[in-house]
VEXDREN-2710 file (C-alpha; in Angstrom, 1 decimal):
% VEXDREN-2710
k/r/px/py/pz
1/MET/0.0/0.0/0.0
2/MET/1.3/3.4/-0.9
3/PHE/2.3/5.7/2.0
4/GLU/-0.2/8.4/0.9
5/GLN/-3.1/5.8/0.9
6/ILE/-2.0/4.7/4.4
7/PHE/-2.3/8.3/5.6
8/LYS/-5.7/8.6/4.0
9/ASN/-6.9/5.4/5.6
10/ILE/-5.7/6.6/9.0
11/ASP/-7.6/9.8/8.7
12/ASP/-10.8/7.8/7.8
13/ILE/-10.4/5.8/11.0
14/LEU/-9.8/8.9/13.2
15/HIS/-12.8/10.6/11.6
16/LYS/-15.0/7.7/13.0
17/ASP/-13.6/8.0/16.5
18/ALA/-15.6/10.1/19.0
19/GLY/-12.5/11.6/20.5
20/CYS/-11.2/13.2/17.3
21/GLY/-13.2/16.0/16.0
22/SER/-11.0/18.0/13.6
23/GLU/-8.0/18.0/11.2
24/LEU/-5.9/19.2/14.1
25/ASP/-6.8/16.1/16.2
26/TYR/-5.9/13.9/13.2
27/VAL/-2.4/15.4/12.9
28/GLU/-1.9/15.3/16.7
29/GLN/-2.9/11.6/17.1
30/THR/-1.1/10.5/14.0
31/SER/2.0/12.2/15.4
32/TRP/2.5/10.4/18.6
33/ILE/1.9/6.9/17.1
34/LEU/4.1/7.8/14.1
35/PHE/6.8/9.0/16.5
36/LEU/6.9/5.7/18.4
37/LYS/7.2/3.8/15.1
38/TYR/10.0/6.1/14.1
39/LEU/11.7/5.5/17.4
40/ASP/11.5/1.7/16.9
41/ASP/13.2/2.0/13.5
42/LEU/15.8/4.4/15.0
43/GLU/16.6/1.8/17.6
44/LYS/16.9/-0.9/15.0
45/ASP/19.4/1.2/13.0
46/ARG/21.4/1.8/16.2
47/VAL/21.6/-1.9/17.0
48/THR/22.8/-2.6/13.4
49/ALA/25.4/0.1/13.7
50/ALA/26.6/-1.2/17.0
51/GLU/26.9/-4.8/15.7
52/LEU/29.0/-3.6/12.7
53/THR/31.5/-2.0/15.1
54/ASP/31.4/-4.8/17.7
55/LYS/29.8/-2.6/20.3
56/THR/26.9/-3.2/22.5
57/TYR/23.8/-0.9/22.3
58/THR/21.5/-0.3/25.3
59/PRO/17.9/0.5/24.0
60/ILE/16.3/3.8/25.0
61/VAL/13.0/2.1/25.7
62/ASP/12.4/-0.7/28.2
63/LYS/11.3/-4.1/26.7
64/SER/7.6/-4.0/27.6
65/TYR/7.2/-0.5/26.0
66/GLN/9.0/-1.3/22.8
67/TRP/6.9/-1.2/19.6
68/PRO/7.2/-4.9/18.7
69/VAL/6.0/-5.9/22.2
70/TRP/3.0/-3.7/23.0
71/ALA/2.0/-2.4/19.6
72/MET/2.8/-5.1/17.0
73/PRO/3.7/-8.5/18.5
74/LYS/4.2/-10.8/15.4
75/GLY/4.2/-14.5/14.8
76/LYS/6.8/-16.4/12.8
77/ASP/4.9/-15.6/9.7
78/GLY/5.6/-11.9/10.2
79/LYS/1.9/-11.1/10.8
80/LEU/0.2/-9.7/13.8
81/ASP/-0.1/-12.3/16.6
82/HIS/-3.8/-11.9/17.6
83/HIS/-3.2/-14.0/20.8
84/LYS/-0.6/-11.6/22.1
85/ALA/-1.8/-8.3/20.6
86/MET/-3.9/-6.0/22.8
87/THR/-7.0/-4.5/21.3
88/GLY/-10.2/-2.8/22.4
89/ASP/-10.4/-1.6/26.1
90/ASP/-7.2/-3.5/27.0
91/LEU/-5.2/-1.5/24.4
92/ALA/-6.7/1.8/25.4
93/ASP/-6.1/1.2/29.1
94/PHE/-2.5/0.2/28.5
95/VAL/-1.8/3.3/26.4
96/ASN/-3.5/5.7/28.7
97/ASN/-2.4/4.3/32.1
98/LYS/1.0/2.8/31.4
99/LEU/2.5/3.8/28.0
100/PHE/2.0/7.6/28.4
101/PRO/3.1/7.8/32.0
102/TYR/6.2/5.8/31.2
103/PHE/7.3/8.1/28.4
104/LYS/6.5/11.3/30.3
105/LYS/9.2/10.3/32.9
106/PHE/11.9/10.6/30.1
107/LYS/11.9/14.4/30.5
108/VAL/13.1/14.1/34.1
109/SER/15.6/11.3/33.6
110/ALA/17.2/12.5/30.3
111/GLU/20.8/13.7/30.7
112/ASN/20.2/17.0/28.9
113/ALA/17.7/18.8/26.6
114/ASP/19.4/18.0/23.3
115/THR/18.9/14.3/23.5
116/ILE/16.2/12.1/21.9
117/GLU/15.2/10.9/25.4
118/TYR/14.4/14.5/26.5
119/LYS/12.3/15.0/23.3
120/ILE/10.3/11.8/24.1
121/GLY/9.5/13.1/27.5
122/GLU/8.5/16.5/26.2
123/ILE/6.2/15.1/23.5
124/PHE/4.3/12.8/25.9
125/ASN/4.0/15.5/28.5
126/GLU/2.2/17.7/25.9
127/LEU/0.0/15.1/24.4
128/LYS/-2.7/12.7/25.4
129/ASN/-4.4/9.8/23.6
130/ARG/-7.7/11.1/22.2
131/LEU/-8.8/7.9/20.5
132/GLN/-11.7/6.7/22.6
133/SER/-12.1/3.3/20.9
134/GLY/-9.3/0.8/21.4
135/TYR/-10.4/-0.9/18.3
136/ASN/-9.8/2.2/16.2
137/LEU/-6.5/2.6/17.9
138/ARG/-5.5/-1.0/16.9
139/GLU/-6.4/-0.3/13.3
140/VAL/-4.3/2.9/13.3
141/ILE/-1.3/1.2/14.9
142/THR/-1.5/-1.7/12.3
143/LEU/-1.5/0.8/9.5
144/ILE/1.4/2.9/10.9
145/ASP/3.4/-0.3/11.4
146/SER/3.5/-0.7/7.6
147/LEU/5.4/2.6/7.3
148/ARG/9.2/2.4/7.3
149/PHE/11.8/5.0/8.3
150/ARG/14.9/3.0/7.5
151/THR/16.2/4.5/4.2
152/HIS/16.8/8.2/3.2
153/ALA/14.2/7.9/0.5
154/GLU/11.6/6.6/3.0
155/LYS/12.3/9.4/5.4
156/HIS/12.1/11.9/2.6
157/GLU/8.7/10.7/1.5
158/MET/7.4/10.6/5.0
159/SER/8.5/14.2/5.6
160/HIS/6.7/15.3/2.5
161/LEU/3.5/13.5/3.5
162/TYR/3.7/15.0/7.0
163/GLU/4.1/18.5/5.4
164/ALA/1.0/17.8/3.4
165/LYS/-1.0/16.9/6.5
166/ILE/0.2/20.2/8.1
167/LYS/-0.9/22.1/5.0
168/ASN/-4.3/20.4/5.0
169/MET/-4.7/21.3/8.7
170/GLY/-4.0/24.9/7.8
171/ASN/-6.4/24.9/4.9
172/ALA/-9.1/23.4/7.2
173/GLY/-9.9/26.9/8.6
174/ARG/-8.6/29.6/10.9
175/ASN/-5.2/28.0/11.4
176/GLY/-3.9/28.7/7.9
177/GLY/-1.2/31.3/8.6
178/GLU/-0.6/29.9/12.1
179/TYR/0.6/26.5/11.1
180/TYR/1.6/26.7/7.5
181/THR/3.7/29.1/5.6
182/PRO/3.8/28.2/1.9
183/ARG/7.0/26.2/1.2
184/PRO/7.9/28.1/-2.0
185/LEU/8.0/31.3/0.0
186/ILE/10.1/29.8/2.8
187/THR/12.5/28.3/0.3
188/THR/12.9/31.8/-1.3
189/ILE/13.4/33.5/2.0
190/VAL/16.1/31.0/3.0
191/LYS/17.9/31.5/-0.4
192/VAL/18.0/35.3/0.1
193/VAL/19.2/35.1/3.7
194/ASN/21.7/32.4/2.7
195/PRO/22.7/30.8/6.1
196/LYS/26.1/29.1/6.4
197/ILE/27.2/26.0/8.2
198/GLY/28.4/27.1/11.7
199/GLU/25.8/29.9/12.0
200/LYS/23.0/29.5/14.5
201/VAL/19.5/29.7/12.9
202/TYR/16.5/30.8/15.1
203/ASP/12.8/31.0/14.8
204/GLY/11.1/32.4/17.9
205/ALA/7.6/31.6/16.6
206/CYS/8.4/28.3/14.8
207/GLY/4.9/26.8/14.5
208/SER/5.4/23.6/12.4
209/ALA/9.1/24.5/12.0
210/GLY/8.9/25.0/8.3
211/PHE/11.7/27.6/8.3
212/LEU/14.0/25.4/10.3
213/CYS/13.3/22.3/8.1
214/GLU/13.9/24.3/4.9
215/ALA/17.1/25.8/6.2
216/PHE/18.3/22.3/7.2
217/ASN/17.6/21.1/3.6
218/TYR/19.4/24.1/2.2
219/LEU/22.5/23.6/4.3
220/LYS/22.8/19.9/3.9
221/SER/22.3/19.9/0.1
222/GLY/24.9/22.7/-0.6
223/LYS/27.9/20.4/-0.6
224/PRO/29.1/17.0/0.7
225/LEU/29.4/17.4/4.5
226/SER/32.1/16.1/6.9
227/SER/31.0/14.1/10.0
228/ARG/31.8/17.2/12.1
229/GLU/29.6/19.4/9.9
230/THR/26.8/16.9/10.1
231/GLU/27.0/16.9/13.9
232/ILE/27.0/20.7/13.9
233/LEU/23.8/20.7/11.7
234/GLN/22.2/18.1/14.0
235/LYS/22.9/19.7/17.4
236/GLN/24.2/23.3/17.1
237/THR/22.4/25.0/14.3
238/PHE/18.6/25.1/14.6
239/TYR/16.8/26.7/17.5
240/GLY/13.1/27.4/17.9
241/LYS/10.5/28.5/20.4
242/GLU/6.8/27.8/20.2
243/LYS/3.9/28.8/22.6
244/LYS/1.1/26.5/21.6
245/SER/1.3/22.8/22.5
246/LEU/0.0/21.3/19.3
247/ALA/2.3/23.5/17.1
248/TYR/5.2/22.5/19.3
249/ILE/4.5/18.8/18.8
250/ILE/4.0/19.2/15.1
251/GLY/7.2/21.3/14.8
252/THR/9.3/18.7/16.7
253/MET/7.9/15.8/14.7
254/ASN/8.4/17.7/11.4
255/MET/12.1/18.3/12.2
256/ILE/12.6/14.7/13.3
257/LEU/11.1/13.4/10.0
258/HIS/13.3/15.8/8.1
259/GLY/16.3/14.2/9.7
260/ILE/17.1/16.2/12.9
261/GLU/17.0/13.6/15.7
262/ALA/16.7/15.9/18.7
263/PRO/15.3/19.3/17.6
264/ASN/16.2/22.3/19.8
265/ILE/12.7/23.5/20.1
266/ILE/11.4/24.8/23.4
267/HIS/7.8/25.0/24.4
268/THR/7.5/28.6/25.8
269/ASN/6.0/32.0/25.2
270/THR/8.9/33.9/23.5
271/LEU/7.3/37.2/24.3
272/ALA/7.3/36.5/28.1
273/GLU/11.1/37.0/28.0
274/ASN/12.4/40.5/28.9
275/LEU/14.5/42.0/26.1
276/ALA/16.8/43.5/28.7
277/ASP/17.8/40.0/29.9
278/ILE/19.1/38.9/26.4
279/GLN/22.9/38.6/26.6
280/GLU/25.5/38.1/23.8
281/LYS/25.6/34.4/24.5
282/ASP/21.8/34.2/23.8
283/ARG/22.1/35.7/20.3
284/TYR/21.8/34.1/16.9
285/ASP/23.4/34.6/13.5
286/VAL/20.2/34.1/11.5
287/VAL/16.5/34.7/12.1
288/LEU/13.8/33.2/9.9
289/ALA/10.2/33.7/11.0
290/ASN/6.6/34.3/10.3
291/PRO/5.4/35.5/13.7
292/PRO/1.6/35.5/14.4
293/PHE/0.0/38.9/13.7
294/GLY/-3.3/40.4/14.9
295/GLY/-2.9/39.1/18.4
296/LYS/-3.3/41.3/21.4
297/GLU/-0.7/40.8/24.1
298/ARG/-1.5/41.6/27.8
299/ALA/0.0/44.6/29.6
300/GLU/2.5/42.5/31.6
301/VAL/3.9/41.0/28.4
302/GLN/4.3/44.4/26.9
303/GLN/6.4/45.5/29.8
304/ASN/9.2/43.2/28.5
305/PHE/9.7/45.6/25.5
306/PRO/11.1/49.1/25.0
307/VAL/8.2/50.0/22.7
308/LYS/4.9/48.8/24.2
309/THR/2.2/47.6/21.9
310/GLY/-0.5/45.0/21.9
311/GLU/0.3/43.9/18.4
312/THR/2.0/40.6/18.6
313/ALA/4.1/40.9/15.4
314/SER/5.5/44.3/16.5
315/LEU/6.7/42.7/19.7
316/PHE/8.2/39.8/17.9
317/LEU/10.1/42.2/15.5
318/GLN/11.6/43.9/18.5
319/HIS/12.6/40.5/19.9
320/PHE/14.2/39.5/16.6
321/ILE/16.3/42.7/16.3
322/LYS/17.5/42.3/19.9
323/ILE/18.4/38.6/19.6
324/LEU/20.4/38.9/16.4
325/LYS/24.2/39.1/16.7
326/ALA/26.0/42.1/15.1
327/GLY/26.2/41.3/11.4
328/GLY/23.3/38.8/11.8
329/LYS/20.8/38.3/9.0
330/ALA/17.0/38.0/9.0
331/GLY/14.0/37.3/6.8
332/VAL/10.7/38.0/8.6
333/VAL/7.1/37.9/7.3
334/ILE/4.9/40.7/8.7
335/LYS/1.6/42.4/7.9
336/ASN/2.0/45.1/5.2
337/THR/0.4/47.7/7.4
338/PHE/3.5/47.6/9.6
339/LEU/5.2/49.7/6.8
340/SER/2.6/52.5/6.9
341/ASN/0.7/52.6/10.2
342/THR/1.1/56.0/11.9
343/ASP/0.5/55.0/15.6
344/ASN/3.4/56.0/17.8
345/ALA/4.5/52.4/18.6
346/THR/4.7/51.3/14.9
347/VAL/6.6/54.5/13.9
348/ALA/9.0/54.0/16.8
349/ILE/9.7/50.3/15.8
350/ARG/10.3/51.3/12.2
351/LYS/12.7/54.0/13.4
352/HIS/14.6/51.5/15.5
353/LEU/14.7/49.0/12.6
354/LEU/16.1/51.5/10.2
355/GLU/18.7/52.9/12.7
356/SER/20.0/49.6/14.1
357/CYS/19.7/47.4/11.0
358/CYS/20.2/47.7/7.2
359/LEU/16.7/46.9/5.8
360/HIS/17.9/46.1/2.3
361/THR/14.9/44.3/0.8
362/VAL/11.1/44.4/1.1
363/LEU/9.1/41.7/-0.8
364/ASP/5.5/42.7/-1.2
365/LEU/3.3/39.7/-1.5
366/PRO/-0.2/39.5/-3.2
367/GLY/-3.3/38.8/-1.2
368/GLY/-4.1/35.1/-0.9
369/THR/-0.5/34.1/-0.4
370/PHE/-1.6/32.6/3.0
371/THR/-4.5/30.3/2.5
372/GLY/-7.3/31.2/4.9
373/ALA/-5.7/34.5/6.0
374/GLY/-7.1/37.5/4.2
375/VAL/-4.3/39.9/5.2
376/LYS/-1.6/41.2/2.8
377/THR/1.9/40.6/3.9
378/VAL/5.5/41.6/3.2
379/VAL/8.8/40.0/3.9
380/LEU/11.5/42.2/5.6
381/PHE/15.1/41.2/4.9
382/PHE/17.7/43.0/7.1
383/GLU/21.1/42.8/8.6
384/LYS/21.9/44.1/12.1
385/GLY/24.7/46.5/12.8
386/LYS/24.6/49.3/10.2
387/PRO/21.8/51.8/9.6
388/THR/19.7/51.6/6.5
389/GLN/20.7/53.7/3.5
390/LYS/18.6/52.3/0.7
391/VAL/15.6/49.9/0.6
392/TRP/15.0/47.8/-2.5
393/TYR/11.4/46.8/-3.1
394/TYR/9.9/44.1/-5.2
395/GLN/6.2/43.9/-5.8
396/LEU/5.0/40.4/-6.7
397/ASN/2.4/40.9/-9.4
398/LEU/0.8/37.7/-10.7
399/ASP/-1.7/37.2/-13.5
400/ARG/-3.9/35.0/-11.3
401/ASN/-5.6/35.1/-7.9
402/LEU/-3.9/32.9/-5.3
403/GLY/-5.9/30.4/-3.3
404/LYS/-6.2/26.8/-2.2
405/THR/-6.4/25.5/-5.7
406/ASN/-3.9/28.0/-7.1
407/PRO/-1.1/28.4/-4.5
408/LEU/2.1/30.3/-4.7
409/ASN/4.9/28.4/-6.5
410/GLU/8.7/28.8/-6.9
411/ASN/8.4/30.0/-10.5
412/ASP/6.3/33.0/-9.2
413/LEU/9.3/34.1/-7.2
414/ALA/12.1/33.4/-9.7
415/GLU/12.3/37.0/-11.0
416/PHE/12.5/38.3/-7.4
417/LEU/15.4/36.0/-6.6
418/GLU/17.3/37.0/-9.8
419/LEU/16.8/40.8/-9.4
420/GLN/17.4/40.8/-5.7
421/LYS/21.0/39.7/-6.2
422/THR/21.9/43.1/-7.7
423/PHE/18.9/45.2/-6.4
424/ALA/18.0/45.8/-10.0
425/ASP/15.2/48.1/-11.1
426/SER/12.4/46.7/-13.2
427/GLY/8.6/47.2/-13.7
428/ASN/8.1/45.4/-10.4
429/SER/11.2/46.7/-8.4
430/TRP/12.6/50.0/-7.3
431/SER/14.7/51.5/-4.5
432/ILE/14.2/54.4/-2.1
433/ASP/16.9/56.4/-0.3
434/VAL/16.0/57.0/3.3
435/HIS/18.1/60.2/3.3
436/THR/16.3/62.1/0.6
437/LYS/13.6/64.8/1.1
438/ASP/11.0/62.4/-0.2
439/PHE/11.5/60.2/2.8
440/SER/9.7/61.6/5.9
441/PRO/11.9/61.2/9.0
442/HIS/8.8/61.9/11.2
443/GLN/6.8/58.9/10.2
444/TYR/9.5/56.7/8.8
445/ASP/7.0/55.7/6.2
446/LEU/8.0/52.5/4.3
447/SER/4.8/52.1/2.3
448/VAL/5.0/50.0/-0.9
449/LYS/4.5/52.7/-3.7
450/ASN/5.5/51.3/-7.0
451/PRO/6.6/54.4/-9.1
452/ASN/6.3/52.3/-12.3
453/LYS/2.5/51.9/-11.9
454/LYS/0.1/54.7/-12.2
455/GLU/-2.7/54.8/-9.7
456/GLU/-5.9/53.7/-11.4
457/VAL/-8.7/56.2/-10.8
458/SER/-12.1/54.9/-11.6
459/LEU/-14.4/57.7/-12.8
460/ARG/-18.2/57.3/-12.4
461/SER/-20.4/58.0/-15.4
462/PRO/-22.7/61.0/-15.4
463/GLN/-25.7/58.7/-15.4
464/ILE/-24.5/57.0/-12.1
465/ILE/-23.9/60.4/-10.5
466/LEU/-27.4/61.7/-11.5
467/GLU/-29.0/58.5/-10.1
468/GLU/-27.1/59.0/-6.7
469/ILE/-28.3/62.6/-6.6
470/ARG/-31.9/61.6/-7.2
471/ALA/-31.6/58.9/-4.5
472/LEU/-30.3/61.5/-2.0
473/ASP/-33.0/64.0/-2.9
474/LYS/-35.7/61.3/-2.3
475/GLU/-34.1/60.4/1.0
476/SER/-34.0/64.1/2.0
477/ALA/-37.6/64.6/1.1
478/GLU/-38.7/61.6/3.2
479/VAL/-36.8/63.0/6.2
480/LEU/-38.4/66.4/5.8
481/ASN/-41.9/64.8/5.6
482/VAL/-41.2/63.0/8.9
483/ILE/-40.1/66.2/10.6
484/SER/-43.1/68.2/9.3
485/GLU/-45.5/65.5/10.7
486/LEU/-43.8/65.7/14.1
487/ILE/-44.1/69.5/14.1
END
């Protein structure tokens, strides 16, 4: 059975279960079972590697909690042994009362936070089994057992399928922008920022960890890597923070499926950290992020920032500027109104950005880029340490409307990538000098105003104007009649 069909069959089973009511539940429940199957395959690989070097390997998981014992005990024919296999209430009771409590303890017993043991503990402290029927659980386990994570090709396919599930979850409703940033956009942002091996890459609002996964793919495919470089990529390169439990689990699982065994993702509210407490040792070389926008942060959270505002994205932008090292690079998605809003907080943050960083590129995206989110967005590319002199703009103008059935693709962004290398002018691109009289130092207005496109003014016909006048006259007459009657 093809992997894709297996995933579809799993969703069909979860849809029938009373404990799973949405696409979010499907992803969450698939994740913990998928993770335990992945862990079993990882242990098998480690045993094989140990045998080849005449070493002994001590399994992470105790015997009674290993996948072939509790999940899929098999007979000599390689098929499920129905005499040994739990199902129904027995299986549900074991999972809820023994399996989950056992794995939760890993968080306390792990040596440190960058181990797979610690991640096991974190995942099972954040999750619970929502499948109410032990019979449905048995069916899902049996299907997931047919998946393999042993070869690079298998892991690659699994990561793509998992990405597709995240995308579907985003498309299912209000979670579009929260969980899923279009991969062509992420790939383009990573290419422009161009991280290098040895640099620390950070996303303080990592969601499903799309930016970190794409940066990992970019760095590992650039050239053949030494064993030391591979270890640096695995343990000392990618760092994330995520506030919401489900997004944290999905992000962790997504990175694992992409090949990072123990992701450095922390489950925390990034904005609860006081900017004054950030030291040099806490800083990163690269920031890649699409922080949530439109949220309203409480007053006590705002106290952590020099410029106090309830707008979540504006707080995140302050955080990103502060946490970048001198010379550090960033690519950040933000609502386009950030460029033009005239409230004191937004103007102050724009001023801080332009004075402390070189904002070299603004990519203006069309509406519909984020499925399910009606807002227009831009991407800010900047480097910390030198003030902004010139800003190069690119306005992505497409000959079609974007949506679920017509998403953004990499070809759409090809011209932007090419022109951005030299900050070239074109029908879609131009530059502004922040030191000219045209640039207002009072508002620090960075609005997207393409000088190559004339504003279209729609003139109403005389007939329409006359109809509106007649309608207003009629309305006025009715009001006068009412007044005369009252008098």
